[in-house]
N, C-alpha and C positions, 0 to 999 in steps of 0.2 A: 249938432249935439256936440258938446264938449266932453270928453271923456275924463277930464282933470278937475279939481276943483279949484276956485279962484286962486290966483298967483301961483299956481303949480305948474312946472314945467314938464312938458314930455320928456319921457327918458329916453326915447329913440326916434330919430329923424332919418328920412330917406327921401331920394328922389330917383328918377331914371335919368340916363345920358344927357339926354337935351333939356331935363328940367320941366318938361312939361306936365309931368306925373309927379307928385310928391303926396307923401303919407308920414303918419306918425304912430308912434306905440307908446302906451302908457301903461308898461309893464318892465320889469327887469329881466332882462335875457341873459342868460347864462350860457346853454348849450347849442353848440351848431351840430347839425346830422350832415352828412355829405353822402349823397346817393351815386353811386355808381354804377347803376343800371344802364342798360343800352340806350335805353330812352333818353335819359337824363345827359347822357354822352353827346347824343346826336343833338340835343336841345341845345348844349353850350357849346359844343365843339372842344370839348377839354375831358379831364377825367371824370367828371360829374358835376354837382352841383351841391354848394354848401347852402344850408337853410336853417332858419330858427322857425321854430312853431309858435302861433300866437294866438291866445283865446281871440275870438271875433270880438267881444266886446272891450277890449283893449286897443284895437285898431281902429284908426280913422284917417280915410282920404282928406288931403288938404287941398289938392287941385287936381285937375286933368283926369277925372274918373271917365269922362267921357272919350278919353285917348286909349283906353284899356281895351285891349282885344282879346280873342281867345281862340285856340286852336285845338280841336278834339281829333285825337288818333282813332280813325276808323276801325271798328271792332274793337276798340278797347277801351277800358275803364281809365283812361288818362288823357289830361288836357294840360296846355300851359298858356300863362296870360303874358302879353307883352304890349309896349307901348306903339302905338300905330305910327308914330313920327319917327322915333330912335330905334325901335326893336329891341329895347331892353328888358329882359326877362322881369315881369313883376309879381307880386305877390297872388295865391289863388287859392281856392279852396283845398285843404288838407282833409277835413271832414266836416259835418254839420256845425261843430262848435270852434274850429280851429282853422287859421290859415298857414300856409307856409310861406316865408319870406325870404328871397334871395339874398344872403347875408353880404354878397359883394355891392348890394346899392345902399347899404347903412351908410350915412354920411354922419351922424352923431349918434353916440351913447353906445356903441359896439365895442368898448375899449376892453370891456371884461369877457368877451365872448371866448371860448374855446371849444375846439374839436371834441365833442364828446363820444360820437357814434359815427360809425362808416357802414351804411347798409347796401344791400345787394353786393357785397364784395365778391360773391361768386361770380358775379358777372362783370368785372372790371376789365378794363382795357389790359392785354398782356403786358404791357409798357408801364403801367401804373404801379409804383410802388407808394405805398403808404408809409409816410414817415414821422406819424406821432402817434401819441399814446391812445387816442380814440379807440373804443371799444369795436372790434371788427363783429359784423352780423354777416352771415352768408346769403342771407335773403333779406327780407325786409326787417324792420325793427322789431325784436321780441322785448317786452318789457321786462 
């Protein structure tokens, strides 16, 4: 099923490192949310994970959905999705209506994105210095 009208191009395209998994987003993206919690730091091996939040209705897999695997942290309400072939972090369920999409895998259409929020700043690594103007939240995102 196509998300766009005939002749309309997707606004954002992305793929994993090996190119086996690809998807498109037919929505204008503006804000990046960077999570600094210890779980996201361990997932990425860095200071956190920058993501965009996308309505499910605007997201479409192009190829490789069978290569998407996930891991659920035992005794926690957290899981991650990744490519079985290359290990790239992939989009996953944020809540019943939206997905989180790792900003680093966007290949087209992310030129206007800016970091708007840093969440779980209270758990960031001691060496992590936030150097942009994104609003900082000690815990999760408060609207």
